[in-house]
Backbone bond lengths (Angstrom), bond angles and torsions (degrees), N, CA, C in turn:
res aa  C-N    CA-C-N  psi(-1)  N-CA   C-N-CA  omega(-1)  CA-C   N-CA-C  phi
1 M - - - 1.476 - - 1.514 110.59 -
2 G 1.365 118.32 -36.11 1.464 119.65 -178.57 1.514 112.29 89.52
3 A 1.351 114.02 -171.59 1.460 120.81 -176.77 1.538 110.75 -119.63
4 V 1.320 113.59 170.04 1.474 119.85 174.58 1.537 109.42 -59.96
5 R 1.327 116.55 136.93 1.439 122.14 175.79 1.511 111.57 -108.83
6 Y 1.312 116.55 147.70 1.467 121.18 172.93 1.516 107.77 -123.36
7 E 1.345 116.55 121.63 1.450 122.70 -179.72 1.510 109.38 -115.67
8 V 1.336 116.65 141.18 1.462 122.62 177.33 1.531 108.03 -103.10
9 V 1.311 116.27 127.72 1.470 121.95 -176.82 1.508 110.33 -68.37
10 D 1.334 115.92 123.05 1.475 119.92 178.32 1.532 109.63 -98.10
11 A 1.340 114.22 -178.97 1.464 119.39 -174.53 1.542 112.54 -62.58
12 G 1.334 115.57 -29.48 1.471 118.63 -179.47 1.506 114.52 -71.49
13 S 1.359 117.15 -13.32 1.474 120.18 -178.23 1.529 112.70 -114.39
14 V 1.297 118.00 5.47 1.468 122.30 179.58 1.519 109.43 -60.27
15 D 1.308 117.94 133.87 1.463 126.36 175.78 1.529 111.85 74.67
16 Q 1.318 117.92 5.94 1.464 120.72 174.94 1.532 110.43 -79.15
17 R 1.312 116.33 141.58 1.463 120.52 176.23 1.519 109.20 -65.70
18 I 1.348 116.51 145.64 1.463 120.30 -176.83 1.518 110.74 -64.40
19 D 1.341 119.19 -33.98 1.462 118.96 -178.31 1.521 110.27 -67.43
20 N 1.358 116.12 -40.98 1.465 118.38 177.84 1.526 112.20 -69.04
21 Y 1.319 116.91 -32.74 1.463 122.22 177.97 1.530 108.61 -64.49
22 L 1.325 117.67 -42.45 1.456 120.76 179.68 1.530 112.87 -67.28
23 V 1.356 114.83 -36.66 1.469 118.43 175.53 1.527 110.04 -58.30
24 K 1.354 115.33 -42.86 1.448 120.15 178.86 1.531 113.08 -66.20
25 M 1.343 116.99 -39.78 1.439 121.59 -175.97 1.516 113.02 -78.82
26 L 1.331 116.56 -26.48 1.451 122.41 -174.88 1.518 110.88 -115.64
27 K 1.320 115.21 64.83 1.466 120.37 -177.27 1.518 110.08 -58.30
28 G 1.327 115.90 133.07 1.457 120.18 177.56 1.483 115.04 90.83
29 V 1.329 118.89 -10.83 1.468 122.17 -179.35 1.529 108.19 -87.09
30 P 1.326 119.32 125.44 1.479 120.53 -179.24 1.523 112.26 -59.21
31 K 1.319 114.27 146.09 1.486 119.25 179.36 1.501 111.64 -60.08
32 T 1.332 117.02 -33.00 1.489 118.54 178.38 1.519 110.47 -57.52
33 R 1.313 116.70 -40.83 1.481 121.21 179.02 1.536 110.95 -66.86
34 I 1.308 115.35 -39.83 1.495 119.22 -179.22 1.523 109.82 -63.70
35 Y 1.334 117.01 -45.40 1.470 119.35 -178.25 1.511 110.25 -68.07
36 R 1.328 118.17 -32.20 1.447 120.09 176.54 1.528 111.18 -65.62
37 M 1.316 116.55 -39.86 1.483 121.27 177.26 1.541 110.20 -60.79
38 L 1.321 114.76 -40.65 1.490 117.81 179.64 1.519 110.83 -67.86
39 R 1.342 116.54 -44.82 1.465 120.65 -179.95 1.509 111.98 -58.86
40 K 1.329 116.73 -39.83 1.470 120.92 -176.58 1.528 112.57 -83.24
41 G 1.336 117.67 -4.06 1.442 119.47 179.88 1.497 114.35 77.38
42 E 1.352 116.64 17.16 1.454 120.12 178.37 1.522 111.40 -71.17
43 V 1.316 115.84 -26.60 1.477 122.24 175.32 1.534 107.26 -96.42
44 R 1.325 116.04 132.96 1.491 119.99 178.25 1.528 108.42 -129.58
45 V 1.297 114.93 145.34 1.474 121.52 173.05 1.516 107.88 -117.73
46 D 1.318 116.24 115.99 1.468 122.28 -174.10 1.532 110.59 51.16
47 G 1.362 114.80 40.83 1.437 120.91 174.42 1.520 115.13 82.84
48 R 1.357 117.25 -0.59 1.484 119.06 -175.77 1.526 109.70 -114.13
49 R 1.364 113.90 148.74 1.455 119.85 170.37 1.517 108.32 -68.56
50 V 1.327 116.39 145.90 1.452 121.81 179.83 1.517 111.13 -136.70
51 R 1.331 114.96 158.53 1.454 121.16 175.18 1.524 109.53 -81.99
52 P 1.326 118.17 162.33 1.473 120.83 176.98 1.521 113.98 -57.08
53 T 1.389 116.44 -27.48 1.465 120.42 -176.46 1.524 112.38 -87.05
54 H 1.335 118.86 -1.13 1.452 121.72 -179.77 1.540 110.18 -58.15
55 R 1.332 117.32 132.69 1.438 121.84 -179.38 1.530 110.63 -102.00
56 L 1.314 115.33 135.02 1.451 122.19 -172.27 1.541 112.88 -79.68
57 T 1.317 115.79 148.21 1.453 121.82 177.13 1.541 108.88 -115.96
58 L 1.317 114.32 159.01 1.471 119.83 -177.56 1.549 110.46 -60.89
59 G 1.344 114.90 130.40 1.464 119.98 177.37 1.488 115.47 85.37
60 A 1.352 118.45 -5.14 1.458 120.37 179.39 1.540 108.86 -64.20
61 Q 1.342 114.81 146.50 1.457 120.22 -179.95 1.526 109.43 -102.90
62 V 1.335 114.61 125.40 1.462 120.17 -176.01 1.560 108.36 -110.60
63 R 1.342 114.60 121.70 1.465 121.14 176.30 1.520 107.64 -87.94
64 I 1.335 117.10 122.58 1.464 122.37 179.29 1.536 106.84 -117.40
65 P 1.340 116.54 119.86 1.491 119.20 -178.46 1.534 111.57 -71.55
66 P 1.326 117.52 162.68 1.448 119.68 175.66 1.499 111.02 -63.32
67 V 1.346 116.77 133.74 1.455 121.72 -179.12 1.510 108.58 -132.41
68 S 1.330 116.28 127.04 1.466 120.21 178.18 1.526 110.45 -87.35
69 T 1.304 115.58 128.76 1.463 119.49 176.05 1.533 110.83 -111.61
70 A 1.325 115.95 11.95 1.481 120.17 -175.77 1.518 110.72 -63.62
71 A 1.330 115.57 -31.63 1.465 117.33 -175.79 1.507 112.53 -83.48
72 I 1.335 116.78 -3.80 1.444 121.00 -177.48 1.528 108.42 -92.55
73 A 1.298 116.80 106.54 1.466 120.44 -178.03 1.527 110.64 -70.43
74 A 1.291 116.99 148.98 1.437 120.83 177.33 1.512 107.67 -69.02
75 A 1.355 115.63 121.60 1.442 120.30 -177.24 1.532 110.09 -89.97
76 T 1.298 115.88 141.05 1.456 121.41 179.41 1.505 107.17 -126.11
77 P 1.341 118.45 127.35 1.462 120.60 178.56 1.504 110.73 -65.73
78 P 1.340 119.51 147.53 1.459 121.95 178.37 1.506 110.56 -63.36
79 P 1.333 117.07 157.14 1.480 120.15 179.91 1.528 111.54 -55.40
80 G 1.345 113.87 134.32 1.465 119.60 176.91 1.522 113.91 84.64
81 Y 1.335 117.97 -9.36 1.501 120.07 -175.55 1.528 111.03 -66.29
82 V 1.311 117.37 -45.86 1.471 119.72 -179.01 1.524 110.45 -63.40
83 D 1.302 116.72 -43.43 1.484 119.99 179.04 1.526 110.73 -62.83
84 A 1.308 115.91 -37.34 1.489 120.30 178.39 1.514 110.32 -64.12
85 L 1.338 118.08 -42.05 1.459 120.89 176.51 1.525 111.55 -64.19
86 E 1.330 115.22 -48.17 1.458 119.84 -178.50 1.541 111.91 -58.11
87 S 1.337 115.34 -33.44 1.474 118.93 -179.08 1.506 112.47 -71.54
88 R 1.335 117.11 -12.50 1.465 122.22 -177.86 1.560 112.15 -98.94
89 I 1.312 116.23 7.39 1.464 119.95 179.04 1.549 108.79 -68.09
90 L 1.326 115.49 127.42 1.460 122.00 -177.35 1.522 110.95 -89.83
91 A 1.357 116.91 -37.33 1.453 121.15 -178.74 1.541 106.98 -161.37
92 E 1.335 115.15 150.34 1.468 119.78 179.58 1.505 109.18 -152.21
93 T 1.330 116.27 135.31 1.472 123.24 172.79 1.507 108.00 -132.00
94 D 1.319 117.89 -168.84 1.440 122.19 176.31 1.540 113.23 -70.45
95 T 1.344 115.31 -14.56 1.465 118.57 -174.72 1.530 114.47 -115.58
96 Y 1.321 118.91 -17.42 1.470 118.20 -179.59 1.513 111.52 -151.05
97 I 1.320 114.36 162.71 1.476 123.72 169.31 1.508 107.17 -130.20
98 A 1.324 116.58 134.71 1.471 121.39 171.51 1.521 107.96 -116.69
99 I 1.299 116.82 130.26 1.461 121.65 -177.16 1.515 110.59 -127.35
100 D 1.319 117.19 148.92 1.461 123.34 173.86 1.525 105.63 -89.09
101 K 1.367 115.35 93.73 1.453 120.35 -177.06 1.534 111.82 -66.76
102 P 1.326 118.78 128.99 1.465 118.88 176.57 1.556 111.79 -71.38
103 A 1.300 115.78 152.24 1.451 119.87 172.49 1.529 108.83 -65.31
104 G 1.332 116.06 144.19 1.470 120.59 177.74 1.511 114.24 89.03
105 V 1.317 117.96 -1.71 1.466 122.54 179.20 1.521 108.93 -105.82
106 A 1.314 117.13 123.08 1.465 121.27 178.27 1.512 109.09 -74.79
107 V 1.341 118.09 142.45 1.464 120.81 -178.40 1.502 111.19 -74.74
108 H 1.323 119.17 -26.61 1.479 121.78 176.80 1.515 109.71 -147.03
109 G 1.320 116.47 162.00 1.442 121.96 176.93 1.517 109.87 -70.04
110 G 1.309 116.25 154.45 1.465 121.47 -179.36 1.492 109.69 175.28
111 S 1.332 114.93 -141.44 1.448 119.94 -175.45 1.531 110.62 -62.31
112 G 1.316 115.59 112.37 1.479 120.76 177.87 1.505 113.90 76.00
113 V 1.322 118.50 0.82 1.468 120.91 179.09 1.507 109.10 -127.29
114 Q 1.331 117.57 116.48 1.441 120.93 -175.10 1.508 111.48 -85.09
115 L 1.309 116.94 -36.17 1.473 121.34 -172.76 1.511 109.33 -132.70
116 G 1.348 115.56 105.45 1.448 120.14 178.22 1.524 112.09 -90.43
117 L 1.322 115.45 178.89 1.450 120.61 -179.56 1.511 112.10 -59.30
118 I 1.343 116.96 -43.85 1.480 119.48 -175.42 1.534 110.78 -68.43
119 E 1.341 117.35 -39.53 1.472 119.32 178.51 1.513 111.19 -65.60
120 T 1.332 116.94 -38.25 1.455 121.06 179.43 1.504 111.77 -62.70
121 L 1.346 117.09 -46.59 1.458 120.74 -178.94 1.521 112.11 -69.26
122 R 1.356 117.64 -36.00 1.468 120.45 177.21 1.530 109.83 -62.19
123 A 1.351 116.21 -46.62 1.449 119.49 -178.06 1.529 111.05 -63.45
124 H 1.330 116.51 -35.77 1.436 121.21 -176.47 1.529 112.21 -76.32
125 R 1.341 116.15 -39.96 1.460 120.98 -172.73 1.542 113.86 -96.85
126 G 1.325 115.09 -31.05 1.463 119.50 -173.86 1.535 109.49 72.96
127 G 1.327 117.80 174.65 1.440 121.81 178.78 1.546 112.08 76.91
128 F 1.316 115.85 -175.88 1.447 122.94 -177.10 1.526 110.30 -77.02
129 L 1.331 116.18 132.37 1.460 121.76 176.14 1.515 107.45 -157.97
130 E 1.321 115.68 119.19 1.489 120.54 -178.63 1.524 110.52 -134.56
131 L 1.332 116.13 147.60 1.432 122.17 173.95 1.516 110.32 -68.25
132 V 1.317 117.82 133.88 1.464 122.23 174.35 1.526 109.62 -85.56
133 H 1.306 116.28 -35.14 1.489 122.60 178.34 1.509 105.56 -151.01
134 R 1.319 117.43 -176.68 1.458 121.77 -176.71 1.525 110.53 -129.70
135 L 1.313 113.68 156.47 1.482 121.60 169.42 1.518 106.06 -124.73
136 D 1.332 116.60 147.08 1.458 120.32 174.16 1.540 109.07 -59.24
137 R 1.298 114.65 152.47 1.452 120.66 179.97 1.529 111.73 -53.63
138 D 1.341 117.15 -41.26 1.441 121.69 -175.40 1.526 114.54 -84.60
139 T 1.328 117.34 -2.41 1.457 122.85 -179.08 1.531 109.48 -96.48
140 S 1.320 117.19 137.66 1.463 121.11 176.28 1.530 108.05 -102.60
141 G 1.352 114.71 170.00 1.475 119.10 170.90 1.502 115.31 119.77
142 V 1.346 115.39 -163.71 1.466 123.55 -169.57 1.527 110.69 -63.29
143 L 1.326 115.45 123.31 1.468 122.12 173.61 1.520 106.64 -129.78
144 L 1.351 114.71 130.34 1.454 121.45 -174.68 1.523 110.95 -109.02
145 M 1.347 116.37 133.95 1.466 122.45 179.05 1.524 108.90 -128.54
146 A 1.311 116.10 143.94 1.470 122.01 -179.74 1.505 109.90 -97.93
147 K 1.332 116.73 143.62 1.473 121.98 -178.84 1.532 110.91 -106.62
148 T 1.333 117.27 -2.63 1.462 120.54 175.06 1.531 108.48 -138.95
149 R 1.339 114.80 155.23 1.458 119.47 179.06 1.512 111.29 -62.76
150 E 1.365 117.20 -40.28 1.462 121.94 -178.88 1.531 109.75 -64.11
151 A 1.330 118.37 -42.28 1.456 120.34 178.90 1.521 110.10 -63.78
152 L 1.339 116.74 -39.50 1.457 120.64 -179.31 1.530 110.11 -62.31
153 R 1.349 118.45 -44.22 1.453 120.78 178.04 1.510 111.93 -61.84
154 T 1.343 115.66 -43.84 1.477 120.56 -179.66 1.505 111.38 -62.00
155 L 1.320 117.87 -45.83 1.446 122.63 -177.18 1.529 111.19 -71.06
156 H 1.316 116.86 -38.46 1.479 118.99 175.80 1.523 109.77 -63.03
157 A 1.311 118.55 -40.15 1.459 120.86 177.96 1.501 111.40 -62.28
158 A 1.343 117.89 -38.90 1.454 121.87 178.71 1.526 110.36 -63.82
159 F 1.341 117.78 -41.22 1.449 120.76 178.35 1.505 112.01 -65.75
160 R 1.370 115.07 -41.39 1.495 117.74 179.67 1.515 110.92 -65.92
161 A 1.344 117.76 -34.04 1.453 120.85 -179.21 1.534 111.77 -85.26
162 R 1.330 116.16 2.65 1.466 122.11 -178.49 1.530 111.75 60.24
163 A 1.312 116.52 29.78 1.450 121.60 178.77 1.534 109.70 -88.42
164 T 1.277 115.33 46.07 1.484 122.38 -178.51 1.507 108.29 -137.17
165 G 1.320 114.77 162.71 1.449 120.02 173.62 1.536 108.15 -129.77
166 K 1.314 117.02 120.99 1.467 121.01 -174.39 1.528 108.68 -122.95
167 R 1.319 117.10 121.79 1.452 120.96 179.36 1.545 109.30 -121.84
168 Y 1.316 113.90 136.72 1.456 121.65 -179.35 1.506 108.80 -120.91
169 R 1.319 115.59 153.40 1.467 123.87 170.68 1.544 107.02 -111.03
170 L 1.325 115.98 136.09 1.447 118.69 -178.86 1.548 109.14 -147.76
171 I 1.316 114.98 153.93 1.453 122.52 172.93 1.521 107.04 -118.90
172 V 1.346 115.31 128.85 1.446 121.03 -175.03 1.524 111.26 -121.37
173 H 1.321 115.12 159.38 1.476 120.53 172.84 1.508 108.98 -74.45
174 G 1.318 115.75 143.13 1.453 121.22 173.37 1.528 112.23 97.86
175 A 1.300 115.57 154.47 1.491 122.50 177.57 1.517 108.53 -86.82
176 W 1.318 115.84 112.86 1.464 121.90 -179.69 1.518 110.36 -66.09
177 Q 1.309 117.17 127.04 1.453 122.33 -179.44 1.517 111.94 -100.69
178 G 1.328 117.64 133.73 1.456 119.49 179.20 1.528 111.57 82.70
179 G 1.310 115.45 -168.76 1.458 120.94 -176.18 1.502 112.60 -103.93
180 R 1.318 114.71 -134.23 1.461 122.90 -176.00 1.511 111.07 -62.29
181 R 1.337 116.59 142.38 1.463 121.84 174.48 1.493 110.79 -130.11
182 D 1.315 117.88 134.15 1.463 123.52 171.40 1.520 106.39 -96.67
183 V 1.321 116.66 119.53 1.461 121.32 179.10 1.549 107.84 -111.03
184 T 1.309 115.12 122.58 1.481 120.46 -175.96 1.517 112.74 -123.76
185 L 1.322 116.25 24.39 1.492 118.91 177.55 1.513 109.99 -61.93
186 R 1.310 116.13 134.31 1.462 121.80 177.60 1.510 110.63 -73.97
187 L 1.333 117.15 148.32 1.464 121.02 -171.89 1.516 109.99 -121.49
188 H 1.338 114.08 139.44 1.475 121.45 -178.19 1.540 108.89 -123.84
189 R 1.330 115.99 128.47 1.465 120.56 176.12 1.554 110.19 -89.36
190 Y 1.321 115.71 138.95 1.473 119.14 178.80 1.511 109.09 -148.45
191 V 1.310 115.86 171.23 1.480 122.20 176.87 1.502 108.71 -108.88
192 A 1.331 116.96 122.48 1.469 120.99 -179.40 1.515 110.05 -74.07
193 A 1.324 116.47 168.89 1.447 120.72 -177.83 1.524 111.48 -60.13
194 S 1.330 117.42 -25.59 1.446 121.88 178.85 1.510 112.91 -77.14
195 G 1.357 115.71 -6.40 1.465 120.30 -176.15 1.519 113.60 90.77
196 E 1.321 116.43 -2.99 1.464 121.01 -179.93 1.531 110.68 -80.02
197 R 1.323 115.77 141.27 1.465 120.74 177.14 1.522 110.02 -78.71
198 R 1.303 117.98 130.61 1.454 122.56 -178.49 1.545 109.94 -133.45
199 V 1.341 114.64 170.48 1.463 121.47 178.31 1.508 106.94 -135.93
200 R 1.330 116.06 141.71 1.475 120.73 175.67 1.521 109.18 -141.23
201 A 1.339 114.18 156.57 1.466 120.02 175.23 1.510 107.37 -72.83
202 Q 1.336 116.29 129.13 1.480 121.85 -175.89 1.519 108.35 -155.12
203 Q 1.326 115.57 137.38 1.478 120.50 -173.02 1.538 113.25 -60.14
204 D 1.330 117.51 -33.77 1.445 119.45 -178.92 1.544 111.83 -95.20
205 G 1.317 117.45 15.96 1.465 121.77 177.85 1.510 112.01 -78.65
206 R 1.311 116.42 -173.51 1.465 122.10 -179.23 1.537 109.43 -83.62
207 A 1.340 114.89 146.66 1.471 119.45 -179.17 1.525 110.69 -60.14
208 A 1.308 115.09 139.47 1.484 120.99 -179.21 1.517 108.47 -148.42
209 H 1.320 116.53 141.49 1.452 121.13 -176.07 1.529 109.99 -142.35
210 T 1.325 116.17 118.52 1.461 123.43 175.94 1.516 109.85 -123.90
211 I 1.322 116.59 136.50 1.464 121.83 175.04 1.537 108.63 -108.64
212 F 1.327 116.90 114.30 1.448 122.30 178.55 1.549 110.32 -97.51
213 T 1.313 116.77 132.83 1.452 122.53 176.16 1.533 108.44 -126.53
214 P 1.343 118.11 123.64 1.462 119.04 -179.57 1.556 109.89 -74.05
215 L 1.327 115.25 140.89 1.477 121.28 177.68 1.515 110.50 -110.22
216 A 1.344 116.87 -37.92 1.470 120.46 -178.53 1.534 108.73 -162.72
217 V 1.339 115.16 149.35 1.473 120.95 175.06 1.526 106.33 -129.05
218 R 1.315 115.22 127.33 1.472 122.29 178.94 1.513 107.41 -130.18
219 G 1.327 117.74 103.35 1.449 122.03 -176.53 1.529 111.05 57.34
220 Q 1.325 115.51 -118.73 1.480 118.36 179.92 1.527 112.22 -105.17
221 L 1.321 115.58 32.01 1.469 121.53 171.35 1.521 109.02 -124.23
222 S 1.314 117.91 143.96 1.444 122.95 176.49 1.518 110.96 -131.75
223 S 1.328 116.18 134.72 1.464 121.35 174.67 1.531 107.32 -99.12
224 L 1.328 115.56 127.06 1.459 121.77 -176.66 1.503 111.66 -125.85
225 Q 1.327 115.17 156.59 1.443 122.49 166.20 1.528 107.31 -110.22
226 A 1.291 117.73 135.10 1.460 122.07 -179.71 1.511 109.67 -121.80
227 E 1.332 116.05 123.23 1.447 120.86 174.52 1.524 107.10 -100.08
228 L 1.340 116.48 122.08 1.456 120.52 -178.67 1.508 108.71 -94.50
229 V 1.326 115.97 105.92 1.453 120.81 178.24 1.510 109.68 -74.31
230 T 1.302 116.74 -35.55 1.467 123.61 171.08 1.536 108.17 -112.56
231 G 1.295 117.13 170.05 1.489 119.28 -176.52 1.500 112.86 -127.81
232 R 1.319 117.63 56.76 1.456 121.60 179.90 1.550 111.21 -76.60
233 T 1.315 114.54 157.51 1.451 119.92 178.10 1.548 110.20 -60.39
234 H 1.342 116.49 130.03 1.454 123.81 177.77 1.519 112.97 56.82
235 Q 1.308 116.59 27.16 1.498 119.85 -173.38 1.515 113.27 -59.84
236 A 1.345 117.83 -52.50 1.464 118.64 -177.91 1.525 110.72 -63.66
237 R 1.305 117.92 -34.91 1.459 121.20 -177.47 1.536 111.20 -67.43
238 V 1.322 115.81 -45.11 1.468 119.67 -176.06 1.539 110.34 -77.14
239 H 1.333 118.74 -37.79 1.443 119.66 176.75 1.525 112.28 -64.99
240 A 1.317 117.97 -40.56 1.456 121.21 176.52 1.524 110.36 -61.97
241 L 1.325 116.58 -44.14 1.468 121.51 178.22 1.537 110.88 -60.52
242 A 1.333 115.88 -43.00 1.467 120.52 -179.31 1.535 111.98 -64.44
243 E 1.315 116.78 -25.73 1.463 121.05 178.66 1.550 111.47 -86.74
244 G 1.347 115.75 3.68 1.452 120.99 178.99 1.498 115.41 85.39
245 H 1.337 116.73 17.84 1.469 121.94 -176.96 1.517 110.27 -133.58
246 P 1.310 119.21 75.30 1.476 120.48 178.04 1.516 111.48 -61.01
247 I 1.330 115.07 145.82 1.459 120.28 179.80 1.556 109.94 -71.02
248 V 1.339 114.78 135.91 1.444 120.30 179.67 1.541 108.65 -59.23
249 G 1.294 116.46 135.68 1.457 122.55 177.58 1.496 115.97 80.35
250 D 1.340 117.40 10.41 1.471 120.77 -177.26 1.548 109.66 -86.87
251 S 1.317 115.90 91.46 1.454 120.73 -178.30 1.508 112.78 -68.50
252 K 1.322 118.06 -20.97 1.451 121.25 -177.78 1.526 113.18 -79.77
253 Y 1.328 117.17 -38.69 1.491 120.69 -172.64 1.540 112.97 -118.11
254 M 1.306 118.50 -5.24 1.464 120.76 -178.33 1.519 111.06 -64.77
255 P 1.356 119.68 129.95 1.486 119.42 173.20 1.534 108.97 -57.25
256 E 1.345 115.32 139.48 1.441 120.84 -172.38 1.516 113.88 -56.15
257 K 1.350 116.47 -40.71 1.465 120.06 -178.23 1.525 111.84 -67.70
258 L 1.328 117.72 -26.00 1.461 121.27 178.97 1.526 112.58 -85.32
259 W 1.341 114.83 -21.65 1.475 118.11 -176.49 1.532 110.45 -64.72
260 E 1.329 117.60 -25.96 1.471 120.08 -179.37 1.521 112.83 -73.48
261 H 1.317 117.84 -8.80 1.459 120.27 -179.35 1.513 109.09 -61.66
262 P 1.327 118.43 133.60 1.465 121.07 -176.01 1.524 114.54 -63.60
263 I 1.347 118.20 -17.63 1.461 119.10 -178.89 1.526 110.19 -66.70
264 N 1.346 117.89 -27.96 1.459 120.23 179.62 1.547 110.01 -68.97
265 Q 1.335 116.35 -40.69 1.456 119.05 178.70 1.539 109.30 -70.94
266 R 1.326 117.21 -35.60 1.464 120.39 179.62 1.529 110.74 -64.67
267 A 1.327 114.85 -37.06 1.485 119.07 179.53 1.522 111.24 -65.85
268 G 1.326 115.32 -42.63 1.464 119.15 176.98 1.529 115.34 72.25
269 R 1.333 117.51 6.24 1.461 121.08 -178.45 1.501 108.13 -166.54
270 L 1.317 116.96 168.59 1.462 123.03 171.11 1.530 107.23 -71.32
271 M 1.298 118.64 124.84 1.465 122.36 -176.12 1.538 109.83 -88.61
272 L 1.331 113.22 65.57 1.462 122.03 178.32 1.512 109.17 -136.77
273 H 1.306 116.91 126.55 1.473 122.17 -172.31 1.534 109.56 -137.59
274 A 1.352 115.92 123.72 1.483 121.27 176.32 1.508 107.67 -76.68
275 E 1.337 114.37 98.40 1.467 121.11 -170.76 1.501 113.64 -76.36
276 S 1.321 117.90 -40.14 1.464 120.25 -176.55 1.514 111.46 -154.52
277 L 1.353 113.44 154.10 1.454 122.18 178.39 1.519 108.25 -138.19
278 R 1.339 116.09 127.22 1.460 120.10 175.89 1.524 108.13 -114.52
279 I 1.342 114.32 134.42 1.467 119.58 -176.29 1.538 108.32 -160.25
280 V 1.325 117.06 156.52 1.456 120.91 177.03 1.519 110.01 -106.48
281 L 1.313 117.73 131.21 1.470 123.67 178.11 1.532 107.45 -142.05
282 D 1.348 114.83 129.78 1.460 122.07 179.03 1.536 111.36 53.71
283 G 1.332 114.63 38.13 1.436 120.33 177.73 1.525 114.74 77.33
284 E 1.315 115.66 1.16 1.475 120.13 -177.74 1.536 109.05 -105.41
285 R 1.332 115.40 134.07 1.455 120.01 176.86 1.509 108.50 -85.28
286 L 1.303 116.52 114.68 1.462 121.55 -177.04 1.526 109.40 -98.93
287 R 1.330 115.76 136.52 1.459 120.90 169.49 1.525 107.53 -127.09
288 L 1.301 115.58 105.76 1.457 122.28 -175.98 1.524 108.52 -102.03
289 T 1.336 116.93 128.15 1.467 121.11 -174.07 1.509 110.11 -130.44
290 A 1.350 114.19 133.83 1.463 121.35 175.23 1.515 108.76 -112.11
291 P 1.313 119.09 124.37 1.462 120.40 -177.24 1.525 111.92 -58.81
292 V 1.334 115.06 141.40 1.485 118.27 -179.36 1.512 108.27 -69.22
293 P 1.336 118.16 130.14 1.463 120.82 -179.29 1.546 113.55 -56.44
294 Q 1.307 115.09 147.43 1.490 120.87 -179.30 1.497 111.30 -58.57
295 Q 1.356 117.75 -26.40 1.475 121.11 -178.97 1.524 111.35 -57.42
296 F 1.339 116.95 -32.89 1.464 119.20 -176.89 1.547 110.28 -66.77
297 E 1.294 116.43 -45.93 1.454 119.70 179.71 1.499 110.88 -66.20
298 E 1.327 117.14 -41.07 1.472 120.86 179.86 1.529 111.37 -63.16
299 L 1.345 116.31 -41.76 1.460 119.42 -178.79 1.530 111.08 -66.21
300 M 1.331 115.80 -43.60 1.469 119.13 179.13 1.513 110.49 -65.09
301 G 1.325 117.08 -33.35 1.468 119.39 178.57 1.502 112.78 -65.98
302 S 1.370 115.56 -27.23 1.464 118.52 -179.41 1.516 111.68 -77.03
303 G 1.349 116.85 -30.53 1.466 120.39 -176.82 1.526 111.73 60.50
304 T 1.306 115.86 -173.95 1.464 121.39 172.76 1.495 109.37 -141.26
305 P 1.298 118.70 147.69 1.469 122.13 -179.55 1.538 111.57 -68.53
């Protein structure tokens, strides 16, 4: 098991969140274990308990408890998996990589997932590589990763300042009435009785803003574009649901009586795709775009009775 470790924060880790710092320091340890350590106060910064969002300062002392990784088997990606990911790279420079993440691929290892996209690419490429933001496992589209600590800090700052533009494509149940809608329902994260993390619209939740624009309506299906002004967990999914239009294939938030509709099985996935991301890096305005999967056009072509 080992002994308690004490690490001193150096310049390369300044302003990094403690949860991300621990992921870096405890390679192979599931995130669920890391968050449990933080909740229980097993991790201390300068002798104090901290939240996962706590940002580190230069010279801070981090207490890391003994953690056994013996039970964590070495994960190996299936044949061809790395090549398949590499073939989906949209853009790459010395400071970042943008990839078109496939639906069904987790961005990082954690609960029930031993090897995520980021761990796979780190193992294959070596060197520094960190997620700038996240996409749900079932969501496809533009995912941005930083290749240097400085780029990571710059890009994180841009996301915190909302100096980004994020557009999604989605297909929802029901015929969308009218045009553009601004949805500003506040969102609250909670843990369901099953232990699953969920989000719901709630007055005392965090501010959230989504702009929905209809693109096409076919019977009881609607194709929408969603601009995420804020970037809350499951924001597009919960805001669409609150407007009476759950996203096709959303097993987490779909009303049970609607889940039996055959269109969900026909879709075979959550019909949510991160279509584009706009951000500034090194003085350059980046617009990263992932083509909308053919499934979206095919599903809309089928319509529903």
